[in-house]
C-alpha positions in Angstrom: 14.7 45.9 -3.0 10.9 45.6 -2.7 9.5 44.5 0.6 7.8 41.4 -0.9 11.0 40.2 -2.4 12.9 40.7 0.9 10.1 38.8 2.7 10.3 35.9 0.3 14.1 35.7 0.7 13.7 35.8 4.5 11.1 33.0 4.6 13.2 31.0 2.1 16.3 31.3 4.3 14.4 30.4 7.5 12.8 27.4 5.8 16.2 26.2 4.4 17.8 26.6 7.9 14.9 24.5 9.4 15.4 21.8 6.7 19.1 21.7 7.4 18.5 21.5 11.1 16.0 18.6 10.7 18.4 16.8 8.4 21.3 17.1 10.8 19.3 16.1 13.9 17.2 13.3 12.4 18.3 9.9 13.7 19.6 7.5 11.0 17.4 4.6 10.0 18.4 1.6 12.2 20.1 -1.2 10.2 17.6 -3.7 11.5 14.8 -1.9 9.7 16.7 -2.1 6.4 17.5 -5.7 7.0 13.9 -6.6 7.7 12.7 -4.6 4.7 15.1 -6.4 2.4 14.2 -9.8 3.9 10.5 -9.3 3.2 11.1 -7.8 -0.2 13.3 -10.8 -1.3 10.9 -13.4 0.0 7.9 -11.7 -1.7 9.8 -11.6 -5.0 10.9 -15.3 -4.5 7.3 -16.3 -3.8 6.0 -14.4 -6.8 8.5 -16.0 -9.2 7.8 -19.4 -7.7 4.0 -19.0 -8.1 4.3 -17.9 -11.7 6.4 -21.0 -12.6 3.9 -23.5 -11.1 1.1 -24.6 -13.5 -2.4 -24.3 -12.1 -4.1 -27.6 -11.6 -6.9 -28.3 -14.1 -10.3 -29.2 -12.6 -11.7 -32.6 -13.3 -14.3 -32.5 -16.0 -17.1 -34.5 -14.3 -16.8 -33.1 -10.8 -19.6 -30.9 -9.7 -19.1 -27.7 -7.7 -19.6 -28.6 -4.0 -20.7 -25.1 -3.0 -23.1 -22.6 -4.6 -22.5 -19.1 -3.4 -24.6 -16.1 -4.1 -23.6 -12.5 -3.5 -26.4 -10.1 -2.4 -26.2 -6.3 -1.9 -27.6 -5.7 1.6 -27.1 -2.0 2.2 -26.2 1.2 0.3 -24.9 4.4 2.0 -23.5 7.8 1.0 -25.5 8.0 -2.2 -24.2 4.8 -3.5 -20.5 5.3 -2.8 -20.5 2.7 0.0 -22.1 -0.7 -0.4 -22.4 -3.7 1.8 -22.7 -7.2 0.4 -23.4 -10.6 1.9 -22.5 -14.0 0.6 -25.0 -16.7 1.0 -25.0 -20.3 -0.1 -24.7 -23.9 0.8 
């Protein structure tokens, strides 16, 4: 058997033993973590479905916008990959 093939088998067996050891010694996930995850997941899904069922209120036709906001680019860094903006208005 060539030495490279034997080395590959050796490394593979050591890696598999380590993976088995970690699997056997890793603590189980606490039930409270699963319960909290499920609680958050269910509430988020409930809120999403509730929001999609509610119609959006239509704006009144003669009402003016109370605020006028303008967005200005204030800084550019890293050759344009990072930008800073400020919002001004009344």
